[in-house]
N, C-alpha and C positions, 0 to 999 in steps of 0.2 A: 618602482616597477619591480615585480617579483617573478622570477622564472618559474614556470610550472614544470612538472615532470614531463618527459617525452615518451610517448607510447611507442614501444618497440615491437610488440606482438600481441595478438588477441587469440585466446584459446576458447573453444566451445566444448563443453563436456556434457554428454547425455547420459543420464542414469535413471534408475528406477528405485524408489524407496517405498517399501511396503507400509501401508497404514495399519494401525493397531485394530481398527474396526472400519467396515465400509462406511462411506460418507455419501448419502443420497440427497439430492436436491430435485427441484422440479424439472431439471434438464438432464439428469443422469445419475449414475451410481459409480463411485470410484472405490477401488480396493487397493490401489497403489498410486503414488504420486510420480508421474513422469517429469523429471527435473531437467531443465536446461540451465547450466551454470556458465557464466562468462568470466574468464580470467584475463585481466589486462596486465601485461608485463611492461613496466616502464624502467627508465634508467635510474629510478630511485625506489624501486620496490614494486610489489604486485598488489592488485586489488581484485576482489571477487564480487560478482553481482548475480542475482537469481532472476530468471524470467518467470513471470507468474502465469504465462499462458498454459492452458490445459492440454491434455492429450488430443482432444477433439474440439472443433469450432462450435460448441453448443452454448456455453456461457457468453462467449465473445467470438467475433469473426477470426480472431487470432488463435493459433494453436501451435504446439511445439515444433512440428516439422516445418511449418511456414516461418516461424520466428528464427529457427536455426538457419534456414535457407537465406532469408533476407539479410541476416547479420553477415553470413559468410560471403555473399555475393555482392552486397551493396553497402551495408552500414559500416562494417569493419574496414573494408578497403578505403572508404571515405575518411574515416578517422585517422587511419595510418598515413593518408596522403597529405594531411593538413600540417602546416608549420606550427611551431610552438606559439602559444598564446600568452598574453600578459594582461593583468588587471591594472588599470590606471585610474587615478583620481582626476576627473575632468572638471572639477569645481562645481558640479551641480549639487543642489541641496540633497537630493535623493536619487537613488539609482546608481548604476555602475556601467561604465563603458568597457566592453571587452575588445581589445585590439585584435583585429582579424585581417590578415594581409589580403584576403579576398574581398573585403569591403573597405573602401577607402575611408568611410566615416565610422567604421567600427560597428559593433553590435550593441544596441542599447537595451539593457535589462532594466525595465521600469520598476520603481518602488511605489507601491500604492499604500504603504502603511506608515505608521508613526511609531514613536517610542512605546515599548511595551514594558510596563512595570514588572519588576521581578525577574526578568530574563537574564540569564547568566552569560550568554554568548553574543554573537553579532546581532541577534534580534533586538537586544537592548538598545542598540544604536540606530537601527533603521529597518527592522522587519526583514522580510525575505530578501530584499535587494542587498542588504549588508551581508547576509549569509552567503548569497550567490557571489558577491564580490570577492569573498575570501577564498573561493575555489575556482579560479579562472579556467583551468583545464576542464573541469566538470561542467562549468557554465557554457563552454564552447560546444559541448556535445549536441545539444538540441538544435542550435543554428546550423551546425555542420551537417546534420542528418535531415534537415527540413526538406531537402529535395525529394525524399521518399515520402509518398503519401501514407498517412496512417501508421500502422505497425508500432503503436505506442509501447506495447509491452516489450517488444524487442529493443526499442530505443531506450526504454527505462532500464533494462538489464545492463546495457552498455554504460549508461550514465552512472548507475549504481557502482559498477566495477571501477570506473574512472574515479568516482568520488571517494571510494574506499582507498584506492591507491594514493590519491592526492592528499587525503587527510592523514594517512599513515606517514607519508613523507613529511607532513607538517607537524606530526606528533599530536594531532588533535582528534577528539572523538566526534562522532556524528552528532551526539547530543550537544556538545559545545558549539559545533558549527551551526546547527539548526536553531539554537537558542532555547534549549530545554530549561524548564523552571522547576522540575521535580526529579528526584532520584529514583522514585518508584512509580509505576503506573498501574491503575486498576485494570483488572482482566475480566473480560467476559468470555463466554464459550459459545460456539455455534453448534447447534444440535441438528443433525440431518433428519430426514424423514425415516422413521423407524418402521419395521415390518408390522408391529402391533403397538397398541397404546400401552400395554404393560411393559414392553421393552423400552419404549420412550421414557416412561416414568422411572424405570430402573436406571436408565442412563443419566437422566437429569438428577436423580437422587445422588448418584455417584459424584457428579460435578459439584453439587452443593456441599457434599462432605469434603471435597478437596478444597473448597473455599472460594470458588468462582463467584464474583460479585454481580454478574448479570447473565441471564440465559437468553439466547436468541434461537428461536425455532424456525426452521425452514418449513414453509407451507406451500400448498398447491391446491387447486380445486379438488374437493373431496377429502382433503387433509388440512383442515383449518379450524373451524369452530370447536370441534370436539377435542383435539389435542390441546388447543389453547386453553380451553376451559379446565381441562384436567391438570395442566401444568400450573395454571394460575391458582388452582385449589391447593396444589402441592406447595407452591411458594408462599402462599398467603398474600394479602393485599400489599405488603411492603416490599415484596421481592421484585427486583428489576427484571422485566420481561419485555421482549420485543420480537417481532416476526419479520421474516424475509421471504418475499414471494418470487424473487428472481424473474420478473416479467411474466408470470404465469397466468395473469388475469386480464380481463377485458373490461370495457366500459359497462357492459351489462352486469358486472359483478360489483359495482359500486354499492348497492344496498347491502350485499353480503359482507363486504369489507367494513362498511360503516357499522354493522352489527357487532364488530369486535370492540366497539367503544366501551361497553360495560366492564371489560377485562382490564382497563386502565393500563394499556401498553405504553412503553416509552415511545414507540414509533412503529410504523409499518413501512418496510423498506421495499422500494422499487416494485410495486404491484403490476405496473403496465410496461409496455415496450419502451425501450430507451428513447426512441424518437418522439414518443407521445406525451409531451408535456401537458397538452390541453386536458387529457383525461386525469392526470395527476392533480391538476388545478381543480377539476370537478370533485374529485375525492376529498381534497383538502377543504372544500367548501361544504361537503356533505357530512364529514366525520369530525369528531373532536380529537381522535388519535392523530398525532403529528405524522405527516408524510415525510419520508426520508428518501433521497435519491442516491443511487449507486451507479448503475450502468450508464445513466444519462450524463453524469458529470465527467467530462473528458479533460477539462482544463479550467483555468480561471474564468474565461469568457463564458463557457457554458454554465458554470456555477453561478455567476452573477445573473445571467439571463434567467435561469430557473428560479432563483430567489426572487427576482424582481417580478416575475410572472405569477408568483404565488404557488408554484408547483412543488416547492419543498420548503420546510422550515428547519430541517436538520440535514447535514451533508455527511455522507460516508466518504472519507478520503482514502483511496487506494492508490498509492504512488505508481504502481506498475501500470494501472489502467490510464493514468494521466501522463505517461511518458517519462516519469522519474520523480525523484524526491524534490528537486528544485521547483518543479511546477506545483507539487503538493504544498510546498511552503507558500507559494503565491495564493493558492486556493485557501489555505488556512488563514492567511492575513485578510483576504477579501471577505471571508465569512465572519471573522472576528470583528472587522470594521462594521459589519451589518448586524451584529449580535445574533448570529446564527451558530448554534452549537455544532461541533464536528466530532467525529470519532474515527478511529483507524480500523478499516476493514482488513480482512485476511483472505489469503488465497492458498491455503494449505502450504505455506512456505516452510522450508527447512530453517535451521538456525541462521543461515546466510541472509535470507530476506527478513526473518523475524527480528534479528538484531537491529536492523535499520528501522523497522516499523516501531519497535519499542522506543527507540530514540525519538522518532517523530511524535509518538503519542505523549511525550513528555512536554510538548509545547503548551502554552497557556490556553489556547482555544479548544483543546481536546478535553472536554468536560464530561464526556460520557465514556464508560468502559468500552474498549474496543475488542476486536477478535484476536487480540494478542495473547493467545493461550500458551500454556506451558508446552514444551516439546512433547511430553508424554501424552498430550491430547491426541496427537496424530502418529507419532513415531516411537517405536521401541528403542531406537537408537537414532540420534540426530547426526547431521554432518558436522556440527560444531559441538562445543561443550553445551550440555543441555540447559535450556531455560527452565527453571524450577520455581514454582510458586513460593512466596515468602511465608513466614510463620509469625505468630504473635500479632503485633500491630500491622505487619505487612502481609497478613493472610489475604490471599486472593489478589496479590500484586506480583509484578515482575520488576526486578531491578534493572535500571537503565545501564547498559554497558558504558564504562568510562575509559576503556582502552582506546588506542588510536584507531581511526577508521571505524569499522563496525564494532570493534572491540572483541571480536571472536576469532578463533582460529579454525580454518577449514581442515577437516580430517582428510588429507590427500589419499591416505590408504583406503578410506571408505569410498572416495570418488572413483578410485581404480576398481575396488571390489564390486561396486554397484553399477559400473559402466555397462551400458547396453550396446555400445559401439566405440571404436577408437576415437580419441579426441581429434578435433580439427584445429590446426594452428594456421592463422593468417598472419603473414608478415608483409612488409613492403615488397619483398622479392617474389611473394607467391601470388600477387595480384595479377 
């Protein structure tokens, strides 16, 4: 039995980080990233997490003001009220039991996976469950916060901060904890909707010159066939190209979307509403381009359901959308068991969230380049040491951090300089 760190206080930091260029999708245009950072203070050191919710509830029902409010008034007080947790070996072949004084039988974290060849960390011995067993405090976050419906992005930010603190106390990196099998990960870049076709091609050309290994185009009705054709011509037939619709289409657009087949795309991402699996199934039957789900995948249950229905053959794993990195590990394992490729999506994260995403993308099931772009793709200055694309044989790749926790250091001076309001500190006495 191993004692986990004890949470003593939780801080919320609100700041605004300017983008190097506007980023437009089918649901809006951003010129700055409104960031909500969570800092967890424990008796054995601090940890940082980043909430991926946007300024407005357009991509998701979650948004920054709502996330900050639910953390301050519900989630953080619940975490601070819980006793210390311990991980125990209960003799089962797979899975882990988390001791929880509020549950006489404990909390069972199921393991659906087997040994993974080549994994360096806990994944080698038992998939997601072994990774989760090694971080009992972080593993207790989701069960503790389950009394609040939804708010996965807020919960994910808290879990990420707790995970960072716990791994720093253990002296282990996120890559080691997750079971990373590579030191470098392939990088793709997400390209927003441009004002003109010429500007789009100029932007894509710049990313190709930087070495990015895959281009993802945002599309919407009226901005689809022409830009895709132009970028495909620029890339040539061997260049990796995919599109992301962010739920902008309806069932009436199935013939239009199927007409993208000649461009030999890696995938088309989330063309229809997140609740509408049936129309995704119809597109998968009508087109040869693989359908990938993003917004529809909330956890391992929805992932398995979508796969079994034939609504998706590739899954975009976004930890914040799933409530945290531990659930993301479960989704990875479930997809890998079903031979479904996965890749790591991005939400304009600063280096705080990017570091953890890069570690996650180093798992064996992540076989497609993710949206784990270099810091300079979005920010002139990052909140952490910048992520920079490699050179030579590592051109178009990012190195997986190997320091404890996320492996990066948050620039607290920048957190203060870019703050849009005073930080909020929640302690047991402030509840």
